[in-house]
VMD Tcl script that draws the C-alpha trace (Angstrom):
set ca {
  {148.54 107.19 165.51}
  {145.98 109.28 163.63}
  {146.50 109.48 159.87}
  {147.01 112.86 158.30}
  {144.13 114.02 156.11}
  {144.70 114.15 152.36}
  {144.58 117.51 150.60}
  {141.21 118.32 148.95}
  {142.61 118.29 145.39}
  {143.87 114.72 145.95}
  {140.70 113.37 147.56}
  {138.67 114.81 144.68}
  {140.51 112.63 142.13}
  {138.94 109.28 141.29}
  {141.28 106.31 140.90}
  {140.28 105.91 137.26}
  {140.81 107.66 133.97}
  {141.42 111.03 135.67}
  {144.48 109.76 137.55}
  {145.67 107.87 134.47}
  {145.47 110.97 132.30}
  {147.30 113.14 134.85}
  {150.04 110.54 135.32}
  {150.39 110.01 131.57}
  {150.92 113.72 130.86}
  {153.33 113.97 133.79}
  {155.35 111.00 132.49}
  {155.44 112.48 128.98}
  {156.88 115.71 130.34}
  {159.32 113.89 132.63}
  {160.80 111.97 129.68}
  {162.09 115.29 128.34}
  {164.40 115.81 131.32}
  {164.97 112.40 132.97}
  {167.37 109.90 131.30}
  {165.76 106.50 130.65}
  {167.58 103.15 130.70}
  {167.45 100.96 127.59}
  {164.68 98.63 128.84}
  {162.39 101.58 129.69}
  {163.08 103.08 126.25}
  {161.99 99.78 124.67}
  {158.78 99.80 126.71}
  {158.02 103.43 125.84}
  {158.68 102.88 122.12}
  {156.46 99.78 122.11}
  {153.72 101.79 123.83}
  {154.07 104.52 121.21}
  {153.59 102.03 118.36}
  {150.61 100.38 120.07}
  {148.87 103.70 120.72}
  {149.38 104.73 117.07}
  {147.81 101.49 115.82}
  {144.92 101.95 118.28}
  {144.27 105.50 117.08}
  {144.28 104.37 113.44}
  {141.82 101.54 114.14}
  {139.44 103.82 116.03}
  {139.52 106.31 113.14}
  {138.78 103.55 110.62}
  {135.81 102.19 112.55}
  {134.15 105.53 113.33}
  {130.47 105.96 112.46}
  {130.70 109.76 112.44}
  {133.60 112.14 113.26}
  {132.01 113.55 116.44}
  {132.36 110.11 118.06}
  {136.12 110.85 118.32}
  {135.93 114.35 119.86}
  {139.03 113.70 121.96}
  {141.19 113.15 118.85}
  {142.78 116.65 118.83}
  {143.88 116.18 122.46}
  {145.11 112.65 121.71}
  {147.07 114.01 118.75}
  {148.70 116.61 121.02}
  {149.56 114.08 123.72}
  {150.96 111.49 121.27}
  {153.02 114.21 119.55}
  {154.45 115.29 122.91}
  {155.11 111.64 123.72}
  {157.05 111.13 120.48}
  {159.01 114.34 121.06}
  {159.86 113.17 124.56}
  {160.99 109.81 123.21}
  {162.98 111.61 120.53}
  {164.83 113.58 123.19}
  {165.35 110.44 125.30}
  {166.68 108.37 122.40}
  {168.94 111.21 121.27}
  {170.34 111.42 124.81}
  {170.94 107.66 124.86}
  {172.53 107.62 121.38}
  {174.94 110.46 122.13}
  {175.81 109.21 125.63}
  {176.04 105.45 125.03}
  {176.27 105.03 121.26}
  {179.90 103.93 121.44}
  {178.76 100.74 123.24}
  {177.08 99.39 120.10}
  {173.71 99.34 118.25}
  {171.88 98.17 121.44}
  {172.87 101.32 123.32}
  {169.38 102.87 122.85}
  {167.40 99.66 123.25}
  {166.65 96.60 121.18}
  {163.73 98.14 119.24}
  {165.89 100.86 117.69}
  {168.62 98.30 116.89}
  {166.18 95.94 115.18}
  {164.57 98.74 113.17}
  {167.97 100.06 112.14}
  {169.52 96.71 111.15}
  {166.52 95.04 109.47}
  {164.99 98.00 107.61}
  {168.37 99.37 106.48}
  {169.27 96.08 104.78}
  {172.87 96.61 105.80}
  {173.16 99.82 103.81}
  {173.29 103.20 105.52}
  {172.23 105.08 102.40}
  {169.19 102.82 101.90}
  {168.11 103.41 105.47}
  {168.44 107.16 105.17}
  {166.46 107.16 101.90}
  {163.65 105.07 103.43}
  {163.50 107.42 106.39}
  {163.38 110.46 104.09}
  {160.58 108.93 102.01}
  {158.51 108.15 105.11}
  {159.09 111.68 106.36}
  {157.98 113.22 103.04}
  {154.93 110.97 102.82}
  {153.88 111.89 106.32}
  {154.52 115.61 106.05}
  {153.89 116.51 102.39}
  {151.12 114.10 101.44}
  {149.15 112.95 104.45}
  {149.57 115.69 107.07}
  {149.47 118.64 104.65}
  {146.36 117.33 102.88}
  {144.57 116.57 106.15}
  {145.47 120.00 107.49}
  {144.09 121.72 104.40}
  {140.83 119.75 104.60}
  {140.51 120.55 108.31}
  {141.12 124.26 107.63}
  {138.48 124.48 104.88}
  {136.00 122.41 106.87}
  {136.42 124.60 109.96}
  {135.96 127.77 107.90}
  {132.80 126.48 106.21}
  {131.32 125.23 109.48}
  {131.92 128.56 111.21}
  {130.43 130.49 108.27}
  {127.33 128.28 108.22}
  {126.83 128.25 111.98}
  {124.59 131.37 112.26}
  {122.29 130.11 109.52}
  {122.02 126.67 111.11}
  {121.26 128.17 114.52}
  {118.60 130.42 113.04}
  {117.06 127.39 111.31}
  {116.87 125.62 114.68}
  {115.24 128.68 116.25}
  {112.77 128.90 113.36}
  {111.79 125.24 113.82}
  {111.37 125.86 117.53}
  {109.23 128.97 116.99}
  {107.07 127.11 114.47}
  {106.53 124.25 116.94}
  {108.23 121.64 114.73}
  {110.60 120.69 117.55}
  {110.47 121.11 121.32}
  {112.91 122.88 123.62}
  {114.84 119.72 124.49}
  {115.40 118.86 120.82}
  {116.47 122.45 120.09}
  {119.04 122.35 122.91}
  {120.35 119.00 121.63}
  {120.72 120.36 118.09}
  {122.48 123.51 119.32}
  {124.84 121.38 121.41}
  {125.64 119.12 118.43}
  {126.21 122.18 116.24}
  {128.61 123.76 118.73}
  {130.45 120.46 119.23}
  {130.77 120.05 115.47}
  {132.18 123.56 115.00}
  {134.52 123.19 117.98}
  {135.73 119.81 116.71}
  {136.51 121.14 113.23}
  {138.29 124.16 114.69}
  {140.34 121.92 116.98}
  {141.26 119.62 114.09}
  {142.46 122.63 112.13}
  {144.84 123.56 114.93}
  {145.86 119.99 115.77}
  {147.10 119.42 112.20}
  {149.90 121.92 112.91}
  {151.39 119.53 115.51}
  {152.36 117.05 112.79}
  {154.31 119.70 110.87}
  {156.35 120.59 113.95}
  {156.94 116.92 114.68}
  {158.43 116.40 111.20}
  {160.79 119.37 111.61}
  {162.02 118.02 114.94}
  {162.56 114.59 113.36}
  {164.78 116.08 110.64}
  {166.83 118.03 113.18}
  {167.12 114.94 115.37}
  {168.52 112.84 112.53}
  {171.32 115.33 111.84}
  {172.12 115.67 115.55}
  {172.22 111.90 116.08}
  {174.35 111.21 113.04}
  {176.80 114.14 113.08}
  {176.92 114.53 116.85}
  {177.29 110.79 117.34}
  {180.17 110.61 114.89}
  {181.91 113.54 116.56}
  {181.50 112.07 120.06}
  {182.33 108.51 119.05}
  {185.45 109.41 117.10}
  {186.66 112.41 119.09}
  {185.82 111.33 122.67}
  {185.78 107.52 122.60}
  {188.39 106.95 119.89}
  {186.21 104.75 117.67}
  {187.42 103.94 114.17}
  {185.71 105.99 111.47}
  {183.93 103.12 109.68}
  {182.83 101.52 112.96}
  {181.46 104.85 114.18}
  {179.62 105.39 110.88}
  {178.13 101.88 111.02}
  {177.06 102.13 114.68}
  {175.65 105.64 114.68}
  {173.93 105.24 111.30}
  {172.08 102.16 112.60}
  {171.06 104.06 115.72}
  {170.09 107.20 113.80}
  {168.03 105.45 111.14}
  {166.46 103.11 113.67}
  {165.49 106.03 115.89}
  {164.06 107.94 112.91}
  {162.05 104.97 111.66}
  {160.70 103.99 115.07}
  {159.45 107.57 115.46}
  {158.14 108.20 111.95}
  {156.14 104.98 111.55}
  {153.84 105.77 114.56}
  {153.67 109.40 113.42}
  {152.54 108.22 109.97}
  {149.87 105.98 111.52}
  {148.48 108.86 113.60}
  {148.57 111.21 110.60}
  {146.63 108.67 108.52}
  {144.09 108.42 111.35}
  {143.71 112.20 111.39}
  {143.28 112.28 107.60}
  {140.58 109.60 107.80}
  {138.68 111.54 110.47}
  {138.70 114.87 108.60}
  {137.88 113.30 105.22}
  {134.93 111.44 106.67}
  {133.00 114.79 106.70}
  {129.41 114.56 107.94}
  {128.67 111.06 106.63}
  {127.50 108.42 109.08}
  {128.67 104.82 108.91}
  {131.95 102.96 109.27}
  {134.58 103.40 106.58}
  {134.59 99.70 105.63}
  {130.81 99.64 105.17}
  {130.78 102.88 103.17}
  {133.60 101.80 100.85}
  {132.12 98.34 100.36}
  {128.75 99.87 99.53}
  {130.15 102.45 97.10}
  {132.86 100.32 95.42}
  {131.14 96.94 95.53}
  {128.63 97.34 92.69}
  {128.95 94.80 89.90}
  {129.63 97.13 86.95}
  {132.87 98.73 88.30}
  {134.04 95.29 89.47}
  {133.42 93.81 86.02}
  {135.37 96.62 84.32}
  {138.24 96.19 86.80}
  {138.28 92.42 86.11}
  {138.47 92.94 82.37}
  {141.25 95.55 82.74}
  {143.35 93.18 84.89}
  {142.93 90.39 82.35}
  {143.99 92.64 79.46}
  {147.07 93.87 81.36}
  {148.04 90.30 82.18}
  {147.98 89.37 78.48}
  {150.40 92.16 77.53}
  {153.77 90.61 76.49}
  {156.28 90.80 79.32}
  {153.69 91.35 82.06}
  {153.48 88.74 84.83}
  {150.32 86.76 84.03}
  {149.68 85.14 87.41}
  {149.05 88.27 89.58}
  {146.81 89.89 87.00}
  {144.95 86.63 86.37}
  {144.33 86.18 90.10}
  {143.05 89.74 90.43}
  {140.84 89.35 87.37}
  {139.35 86.19 88.86}
  {138.70 87.79 92.25}
  {137.07 90.96 90.88}
  {135.13 88.98 88.25}
  {133.80 86.61 90.88}
  {132.78 89.53 93.08}
  {131.00 91.17 90.11}
  {129.14 87.94 89.31}
  {128.12 87.55 92.96}
  {126.86 91.17 93.20}
  {125.00 90.78 89.88}
  {123.14 87.75 91.25}
  {121.99 89.58 94.39}
  {118.32 90.70 94.29}
  {117.89 94.42 93.72}
  {116.67 96.54 96.61}
  {112.96 97.38 96.35}
  {112.42 100.74 94.71}
  {110.70 103.38 96.84}
  {107.14 104.31 95.97}
  {106.89 107.01 93.29}
  {105.47 109.53 95.72}
  {108.41 109.04 98.08}
  {111.15 109.01 95.46}
  {113.27 112.16 95.79}
  {113.29 114.37 92.76}
  {116.90 115.48 92.63}
  {116.51 117.98 89.86}
  {112.86 118.89 90.42}
  {112.21 122.56 90.89}
  {110.19 123.72 93.89}
  {106.49 124.20 93.20}
  {105.49 127.63 91.95}
  {103.01 127.78 94.82}
  {105.96 128.08 97.24}
  {106.64 131.54 95.85}
  {103.12 132.61 96.87}
  {103.56 131.73 100.53}
  {103.77 134.75 102.76}
  {105.31 135.20 106.20}
  {102.83 136.96 108.48}
  {105.65 138.11 110.75}
  {109.28 138.25 109.73}
  {112.31 139.67 111.47}
  {115.32 140.37 109.27}
  {118.71 140.91 110.93}
  {121.93 142.40 109.69}
  {124.93 140.08 110.01}
  {126.18 141.98 113.05}
  {123.01 141.05 114.99}
  {123.03 137.31 114.26}
  {124.56 136.64 117.68}
  {121.26 137.72 119.27}
  {119.55 134.69 117.72}
  {122.48 132.28 118.07}
  {124.27 130.46 120.86}
  {123.21 127.86 123.42}
  {120.62 130.19 124.99}
  {119.68 132.83 122.40}
  {118.12 135.79 124.20}
  {116.05 136.90 121.22}
  {114.36 133.53 120.80}
  {113.51 133.47 124.49}
  {112.03 136.97 124.24}
  {109.89 136.00 121.24}
  {108.58 132.89 122.98}
  {107.71 135.02 126.00}
  {105.99 137.53 123.69}
  {103.83 134.81 122.15}
  {102.83 133.55 125.60}
  {101.99 137.02 126.93}
  {99.95 137.92 123.82}
  {98.01 134.67 124.16}
  {97.26 135.32 127.84}
  {96.51 139.02 127.43}
  {94.77 139.30 124.06}
  {93.31 135.82 123.65}
  {94.85 134.50 120.42}
  {98.11 132.79 119.53}
  {100.50 135.00 117.63}
  {101.79 133.48 114.37}
  {105.34 132.22 114.46}
  {108.01 134.85 113.87}
  {110.43 133.91 111.11}
  {113.97 135.11 111.81}
  {116.39 135.36 108.92}
  {119.53 137.22 107.97}
  {119.54 139.95 105.35}
  {122.93 140.80 103.89}
  {121.52 143.92 102.24}
  {120.91 145.53 105.62}
  {123.63 147.40 107.51}
  {125.39 145.16 110.00}
  {123.66 146.63 113.08}
  {120.17 147.13 111.60}
  {116.98 145.08 111.63}
  {113.62 145.22 109.86}
  {110.24 143.98 111.12}
  {107.85 142.98 108.35}
  {104.11 142.30 108.64}
  {102.86 140.26 105.69}
  {106.26 140.96 104.09}
  {105.65 144.73 104.16}
  {108.11 146.73 106.24}
  {106.39 147.88 109.42}
  {109.38 149.12 111.41}
  {113.16 149.17 111.47}
  {115.90 150.13 113.88}
  {119.54 149.68 114.79}
  {121.28 148.11 117.78}
  {124.79 148.24 119.23}
  {125.59 144.82 120.73}
  {127.00 144.17 123.27}
  {126.08 147.66 124.60}
  {122.94 148.36 126.64}
  {120.27 151.01 126.10}
  {119.72 153.40 129.03}
  {116.39 155.29 129.14}
  {115.45 158.02 131.62}
  {111.76 157.60 132.60}
  {111.45 161.39 132.86}
  {112.02 161.68 129.11}
  {115.40 163.42 129.37}
  {118.68 162.21 127.95}
  {120.61 160.20 130.61}
  {123.66 162.08 131.92}
  {126.18 159.33 131.15}
  {128.96 158.81 128.60}
  {127.65 156.95 125.58}
  {126.13 157.17 122.13}
  {122.96 159.27 121.85}
  {119.99 157.66 120.11}
  {116.22 157.20 120.25}
  {114.44 154.21 121.69}
  {113.00 152.56 118.55}
  {109.61 151.48 119.94}
  {108.44 154.76 121.54}
  {110.91 157.35 120.22}
  {112.21 158.31 123.68}
  {115.68 159.85 124.03}
  {118.11 157.14 125.08}
  {121.80 156.36 125.35}
  {123.87 153.35 124.31}
  {126.18 152.60 127.24}
  {128.81 149.97 127.94}
  {128.16 147.09 130.31}
  {130.44 148.57 132.97}
  {128.09 151.59 133.30}
  {124.99 149.46 133.84}
  {124.98 149.67 137.65}
  {125.61 153.41 137.59}
  {122.69 153.94 135.19}
  {120.40 151.88 137.39}
  {121.49 153.85 140.44}
  {120.44 157.06 138.66}
  {116.96 155.68 138.06}
  {117.39 154.81 134.39}
  {115.87 151.78 132.74}
  {118.63 149.63 131.22}
  {117.76 147.12 128.49}
  {120.05 144.86 126.48}
  {119.86 144.66 122.68}
  {117.62 141.59 122.64}
  {115.21 143.31 125.01}
  {115.14 146.47 122.86}
  {114.35 144.45 119.76}
  {111.70 142.37 121.55}
  {110.02 145.54 122.88}
  {109.94 147.04 119.39}
  {108.52 143.80 118.00}
  {105.86 143.77 120.75}
  {104.67 147.27 119.84}
  {104.58 146.42 116.14}
  {102.54 143.33 116.92}
  {100.08 145.32 119.05}
  {99.67 147.91 116.32}
  {99.02 145.29 113.63}
  {97.27 142.66 115.70}
  {94.02 142.83 113.75}
  {95.83 141.98 110.49}
  {97.45 138.92 112.05}
  {94.13 137.27 112.96}
  {93.39 135.20 109.88}
  {90.32 133.20 108.95}
  {92.12 129.97 109.85}
  {93.12 131.32 113.28}
  {89.50 132.35 113.92}
  {88.32 128.84 113.05}
  {91.00 127.43 115.34}
  {89.82 129.64 118.23}
  {86.31 128.24 117.84}
  {87.56 124.66 117.75}
  {89.61 125.13 120.93}
  {86.70 126.44 123.02}
  {85.71 124.21 125.95}
  {83.14 121.48 125.33}
  {80.43 123.32 127.25}
  {80.73 126.25 124.82}
  {80.55 124.17 121.64}
  {76.72 124.17 121.71}
  {76.76 127.98 121.46}
  {79.12 127.76 118.49}
  {76.94 125.19 116.74}
  {73.79 127.32 117.21}
  {75.46 130.52 116.04}
  {77.82 129.44 113.24}
  {77.06 129.16 110.40}
  {73.28 129.32 110.86}
  {73.16 132.93 112.17}
  {76.61 134.32 111.41}
  {79.57 133.19 109.35}
  {83.15 132.68 110.50}
  {84.06 135.66 108.32}
  {81.67 137.92 110.26}
  {83.20 136.75 113.53}
  {86.69 137.33 112.13}
  {85.87 140.94 111.17}
  {84.34 141.51 114.62}
  {87.41 140.16 116.40}
  {89.68 142.21 114.16}
  {87.73 145.37 115.01}
  {88.15 144.64 118.72}
  {91.86 143.90 118.37}
  {92.36 147.11 116.39}
  {91.36 148.98 119.56}
  {93.50 146.62 121.69}
  {90.48 144.94 123.26}
  {91.25 141.40 124.41}
  {89.26 138.62 122.74}
  {90.17 136.08 125.40}
  {86.57 136.08 126.68}
  {85.37 134.60 123.40}
  {82.16 133.06 124.84}
  {80.92 136.53 125.91}
  {81.79 137.89 122.46}
  {79.79 135.07 120.85}
  {76.84 135.80 123.13}
  {76.96 139.46 122.12}
  {77.15 138.47 118.45}
  {74.14 136.20 118.89}
  {72.22 139.02 120.60}
  {73.04 141.46 117.78}
  {72.02 138.98 115.09}
  {68.76 138.22 116.92}
  {68.02 141.98 116.90}
  {68.55 141.90 113.13}
  {71.71 144.03 113.32}
  {73.95 143.30 110.35}
  {76.31 146.29 110.17}
  {79.65 145.63 111.87}
  {79.66 148.90 113.95}
  {76.26 147.99 115.41}
  {77.32 144.43 116.19}
  {80.53 145.74 117.77}
  {78.53 148.16 119.95}
  {76.40 145.31 121.34}
  {79.45 143.16 121.99}
  {81.30 146.01 123.71}
  {78.37 146.53 126.06}
  {78.68 142.82 126.96}
  {82.38 143.44 127.65}
  {81.73 146.51 129.84}
  {83.44 145.02 132.91}
  {86.54 144.08 130.91}
  {86.73 147.45 129.11}
  {86.29 149.42 132.34}
  {88.90 147.37 134.15}
  {91.38 147.84 131.30}
  {90.82 151.62 131.38}
  {91.29 151.94 135.15}
  {94.47 153.78 136.05}
  {96.97 153.04 138.81}
  {95.01 155.36 141.17}
  {92.10 152.91 141.08}
  {89.62 154.93 139.02}
  {88.80 155.66 135.38}
  {89.69 159.24 134.50}
  {87.12 160.70 132.11}
  {87.31 163.44 129.52}
  {83.71 164.10 128.51}
  {82.27 165.64 125.40}
  {80.35 168.88 125.93}
  {76.68 169.02 124.78}
  {77.64 171.47 122.04}
  {80.09 169.06 120.49}
  {77.69 166.17 120.96}
  {75.08 168.05 118.98}
  {77.63 169.12 116.36}
  {78.83 165.59 115.75}
  {75.28 164.17 115.74}
  {74.17 166.68 113.14}
  {77.24 165.88 111.01}
  {76.23 162.20 110.68}
  {74.74 161.40 107.27}
  {73.58 158.29 105.42}
  {71.27 155.38 106.22}
  {71.05 154.13 109.83}
  {73.04 150.99 109.07}
  {75.92 152.94 107.51}
  {76.20 156.45 109.06}
  {79.18 158.55 107.98}
  {80.72 161.65 109.58}
  {80.65 164.72 107.30}
  {81.87 167.65 109.41}
  {83.36 170.83 108.02}
  {87.18 170.57 107.91}
  {87.67 173.82 109.84}
  {85.33 172.71 112.60}
  {86.90 169.25 112.71}
  {90.36 170.79 112.99}
  {89.09 172.97 115.85}
  {87.93 169.85 117.71}
  {91.23 168.04 117.09}
  {93.20 171.01 118.43}
  {91.05 171.23 121.54}
  {91.26 167.47 122.09}
  {95.05 167.46 121.76}
  {95.39 170.32 124.27}
  {93.22 168.54 126.83}
  {95.04 165.21 126.44}
  {98.45 166.93 126.69}
  {97.37 168.71 129.88}
  {96.23 165.43 131.43}
  {99.42 163.66 130.38}
  {101.42 166.39 132.14}
  {99.54 165.43 135.32}
  {100.41 161.74 134.72}
  {96.82 160.88 133.90}
  {95.70 158.47 131.13}
  {92.12 159.65 130.56}
  {89.32 157.97 128.65}
  {87.24 159.95 126.15}
  {83.58 159.38 127.01}
  {80.79 159.96 124.47}
  {77.45 158.55 123.37}
  {77.21 155.16 121.67}
  {76.25 156.60 118.28}
  {79.40 158.73 118.13}
  {81.94 156.34 119.65}
  {83.13 154.70 116.42}
  {83.51 158.06 114.63}
  {85.40 159.67 117.51}
  {87.61 156.63 117.76}
  {88.60 157.06 114.11}
  {89.61 160.68 114.86}
  {91.48 159.91 118.09}
  {93.34 157.02 116.50}
  {95.17 159.42 114.18}
  {96.45 161.70 116.92}
  {96.60 159.51 120.09}
  {96.21 155.79 119.23}
  {96.71 154.77 122.87}
  {93.72 156.84 124.12}
  {90.65 154.74 124.86}
  {87.26 155.90 123.62}
  {84.26 154.49 125.54}
  {80.54 154.86 125.11}
  {78.52 155.69 128.19}
  {76.91 152.22 128.12}
  {80.37 150.59 128.18}
  {81.21 151.89 131.68}
  {80.50 149.21 134.26}
  {78.20 150.44 137.06}
  {80.60 149.33 139.81}
  {83.74 150.96 138.43}
  {85.02 154.13 140.10}
  {85.15 157.13 137.75}
  {86.47 160.69 138.03}
  {85.73 163.54 135.62}
  {89.04 165.17 134.71}
  {88.10 167.58 131.92}
  {85.51 168.41 129.32}
  {85.83 169.37 125.67}
}
mol new
graphics top color blue
foreach p $ca { graphics top sphere $p radius 0.5 }
foreach p [lrange $ca 0 end-1] q [lrange $ca 1 end] { graphics top cylinder $p $q radius 0.2 }
display resetview
């Protein structure tokens, strides 16, 4: 006969801890409704005591709190287990209490008879003291510590996450280490939050214990006397033993678990077992010697028992003598010794962040979490800048700024504000490529990087906006785009002397001979830095550094020392790159040429020595040229053209300075900088 297949949920369970956990929870819940015989009650109560001792021992021997992450769940399950046993023992006491103290099992009878000392009042007082110790002292204190710890950890979490991202951006740690630190941080915050909530279970357990005592005692007396006809004193004796025994057998394990919880939450972030930490901190010879002398003095007081104090004085004195004889640990070298009260060097105040992004507290989520979108965008920005422009962007420091509005951010270049904007997380920014405001419900705004009309929309409208042809960007993408434009506008300022030296050192081995011949014999690193900065200011990639060095060498050999002249020679060497960068999507370079009249006018307006020519044109005539240039560029932009202004080599730098103030994105090329094989098309003339 063919066996029936097992259901998928059953075949998926492993015969291990999974099945044990499921069965344990099921048994705990079944105890609440199913009556248990006396021998099963004894087994369950013994298991409860054993588990409580086990939990306490694990808490004592922890190295750090996160090693016991399952403690909140264990606390819940053990509390449910005790409540189930409480219900089961109450059922047994009320139903079978008239049969004698063994009606609810031998464990409850032994606890009731031995710990009561034959006196009902003594037993009730002991139970009340244990209940107060557990609830008022241990559980309440542990709950307060867990609450404060959870609050502090949650408040500090954004700053810790931003510190991890800053270390990752600076290259101090790799991606794997950053993920591990974020995971540990989230586990730590989750653990502290869970401990805060788990502490409330103990309070409810104590309330149930109090109610159970009154039910067992008063209800048992009523049932025993009224239903079973027991004499009053016999009923009081029997049901008081059962009641006190039940209360004690429940409160002692509860106290052990509460002590374990208190040890876990008071351990804080220290690493090491509790015995080792206490022995290290309490076992120094001076405190032991003082404790020995105090015990001896107390023992000599008239009326005090001498023997206990004398024994304690001998033990602590011997321990002090032994610790005093131990060799001292070697002192750390002076340069490694931590200066606890030393102030940071004054030079730290002079350090400057080349790039800094300050966030309002409402935007901290963009840089936090297991996979922060903003950090990913910044890493991608650094890679793309390196591939496109040829130098590694300095690390971007991200920090919070409580003085900013919650949804605002500021981008600083060399600690000077370069741009700012506001975001609306978790909303998305919808932008119509045509330049019109998207016809959707939302909050009107301007795209911060380019000033285009845009709309903040909710996530549910994302698909509709895409269907209408809009570009939809999340908040991290908006901020990264704004940061990219700020970086491109200030790229020349971010190339420092040290970065220039690093670019030379990272050239391939076959190019090092060129570097050795050129620098510093013919040109300094500072000259190369100024040349590279001039190229970056016009968004010319310096990735082809060998060609730039060859152009610099050619200019120096021709005895050209002025930077504009050196830049002109280098740009001619980069003609292929410049022409390719200026080519539009149609496959050609659209040209706006300068008429002969304007060529002559600008040439005649140049004054000064050949190595330092300056433009001195009449303001009215210059304004006439700017107006004409703006009209031509606007007309070409209306036809979706991105033209290049073409002029002679002598005028290129001066025209570039004019164009930069009205259209920074417009490329200005000299005639010698057009590669012979590039396709060109004349679009207009000025």
